[in-house]
C-alpha positions in Angstrom: -1.8 3.1 21.5 -2.7 0.4 18.9 -1.8 1.1 15.7 -4.2 1.5 12.8 -3.6 -1.7 10.8 -5.0 -1.8 7.2 -4.6 -4.6 4.7 -3.7 -3.9 1.6 -3.9 -5.6 -1.6 -1.2 -6.0 -4.1 -1.7 -5.6 -7.5 0.4 -8.3 -10.2 1.3 -4.7 -12.1 3.1 -3.3 -9.2 5.5 -5.6 -9.9 8.5 -4.1 -11.9 11.1 -6.1 -14.5 13.4 -6.6 -11.5 10.3 -9.1 -10.1 9.8 -7.7 -6.9 7.2 -4.7 -6.1 8.4 -1.2 -7.4 9.6 1.2 -4.7 7.4 3.7 -6.0 4.2 1.1 -5.5 5.1 1.4 -1.8 3.9 4.7 -1.8 0.6 3.4 -3.3 0.6 1.2 -0.2 1.0 4.0 2.1 -1.4 6.0 0.5 -3.8 3.9 0.7 -3.3 2.9 4.3 -3.2 7.0 5.4 -6.6 7.5 3.0 -8.3 4.6 5.4 -6.9 6.0 8.5 -7.4 9.8 7.7 -10.9 9.5 5.8 -12.8 6.7 6.8 -11.2 6.1 9.7 -11.8 9.9 10.8 -15.1 9.9 9.5 -16.4 7.0 11.8 -15.1 9.2 14.4 -17.0 12.0 13.4 -13.7 13.9 12.5 -14.6 15.2 8.8 -11.7 17.9 8.8 -8.7 16.2 7.5 -10.8 15.1 4.2 -8.9 17.6 1.8 -7.1 19.1 4.5 -3.7 17.2 4.3 -0.7 17.3 2.5 2.0 15.6 2.3 5.4 17.0 3.3 8.0 14.3 3.5 8.2 10.8 3.0 10.6 8.4 3.9 11.4 4.8 3.2 13.7 2.1 4.3 13.4 -0.8 2.2 13.9 -4.2 4.6 12.9 -7.2 2.0 12.2 -7.8 -1.5 8.2 -8.0 -1.8 6.8 -9.9 -4.6 3.6 -10.1 -6.1 0.9 -12.8 -3.9 -2.8 -12.7 -3.3 -2.8 -12.5 0.3 -2.8 -8.5 1.0 0.0 -6.9 3.1 -0.5 -5.3 5.9 0.0 -1.5 6.8 0.6 -0.5 10.2 0.6 3.1 10.9 0.4 5.4 13.9 1.2 9.0 15.2 4.7 9.5 16.4 5.1 13.5 16.5 2.4 16.2 17.0 2.6 19.9 16.1 0.3 22.8 16.0 0.2 22.5 12.3 1.6 19.1 11.2 2.0 15.9 12.2 4.5 12.8 12.0 3.1 9.2 11.0 5.3 6.2 10.9 4.0 2.6 9.0 5.6 -1.0 8.8 4.8 -2.8 5.9 4.7 -6.3 6.2 2.9 -9.7 6.6 2.9 -12.2 9.6 6.1 -13.5 9.1 8.4 -10.5 7.1 9.0 -6.9 7.4 9.3 -5.2 4.4 9.8 -1.7 4.8 9.7 1.0 7.5 8.7 4.1 6.5 7.5 8.2 7.6 5.7 10.8 6.5 5.2 14.4 7.5 1.8 15.7 7.1 0.6 19.0 7.2 -3.1 20.4 7.8 -3.8 22.7 4.8 -6.8 25.4 4.2 -7.6 24.8 0.5 -9.5 28.2 0.4 -6.8 30.0 1.6 -4.0 28.1 0.0 -1.9 28.3 3.0 -1.3 25.7 6.3 -3.3 26.0 9.0 -3.5 24.9 13.1 -4.8 21.5 13.6 -8.3 21.9 15.2 -8.4 20.5 19.1 -10.8 17.7 17.9 -7.9 16.9 15.4 -5.5 16.8 18.2 -7.4 14.6 20.3 -8.3 12.4 17.2 -4.4 12.3 16.7 -3.6 11.3 20.2 -5.4 7.9 20.1 -3.0 6.7 17.4 0.1 8.2 19.1 3.0 5.6 20.1 7.0 5.6 19.8 9.3 6.2 16.7 
């Protein structure tokens, strides 16, 4: 398994009065990596059913080191750790070449917007998720 690697730029406005990237902005970094994986990455592989049909059930973030603005992008690695019939867990590492700034986890559920309720993952989706499956 190779994780999905996304390079995410930082914005000066991501920093707070303490001089480091605000904890809420870490959620934005994770969101951008998730969108790149499930919208762009899945679409390129021919899996379009994730678009608009995933909801976040839970987020966990462990902050390791302060992250400050710099012009170089941050690397967000993402991989799938658990797959269930209608939900799955993805893990993230937010880092650069030398430092890990945060580890995180999100639980996502497949959702049927028309019926306004969770749905089962399709065989196509399950197969695609397996490409990125790795250890916790």
